[in-house]
N, C-alpha and C positions, 0 to 999 in steps of 0.2 A: 621710932616706934611707932608700929601699925598702926591708926586711927580707926579705919573701915577696912572692911574686900568691897567688893562689887563686878559683877561678874556683868560685860559688856556681852550682848548676843543682837547681832542683825542678821533677816532672812531673806531670800530672793523671793523674786514674786510669789513664786509656786509655792511659797509657806516653808524650806526647805532648810534646816541654817545655814548662811552665808559664809559669819563670821562671827569665834566665838575667843574669848582671853575674860583673865580673872585680873581684874585691877586691883591696888591695895594703896590707900591714903597713906602717904607718911607726917609725923609730924616734924615743921621745919627745924626743930631746936636738933634733930637726929639724921637731918640730910644728910651730914658727911658720910654716915655708913650705907649709903647706900649709891654706889654711880651710876646703878641704871635709871636715874630719875628722871623723871620729866615735870617741866609745872603747864599746866592745863591753862585755858584762855583765863581761868576765875582767881588765878594763882594756887590752885594746889600743888603740893606736890604729890606724885605719882610715881609707881614704878609696874609693871606687869610681871606676875608670880604665877607657878606652874604653867599650863600650859595655854599659848595662842595658838589656833588651828582656822584655815580659810577654805572653807569650801565651795566646789560647783555647786550647779544648781541639779544636779545629780546623786548627790549626797557622796561623790570622789571627792576623797581628802586631794583637795590644791595642797598645801604645804603646813608643815606647822612647827611650831619653834618650843621648847620651854627654856622658862626663867627660875634661875634662884632664889633663896628669899633675901636678896639684897639687890634684886629687878636684874641681875645679868644673865645675857643666853648662855644655855650651857653646850660647851662644845659637843659633836656627836649627837644633838635632837634635835639638827633640823632635816629638815623631811620637803622632799616638794616629791611632786607629780604628776602627770597630764589628764586631762579629762575623762582617758582611756584606761587609767590609774597605773599606766607603765611610770617606772621614778623618773626621775630628773635627777642624774650623776652632776656633780659640781666638780 
């Protein structure tokens, strides 16, 4: 069970977004329902949900991952780019 959601936003020195991710804190009683969970330094159980994105300082997307409701990355939603915008193929 999700207790609360919050967004993590980090910025470059020029004010542009460097990193964006949505986190959800989950109840310890339902931890087994979330295989993608992690424990932070305060002992809270967290999962990433939705999109997590990293940007270059020129606002170009560096990479993007999409996570499901259980905190697991969704196959096919990992995108990565160079600073000039050309895609990186894995």
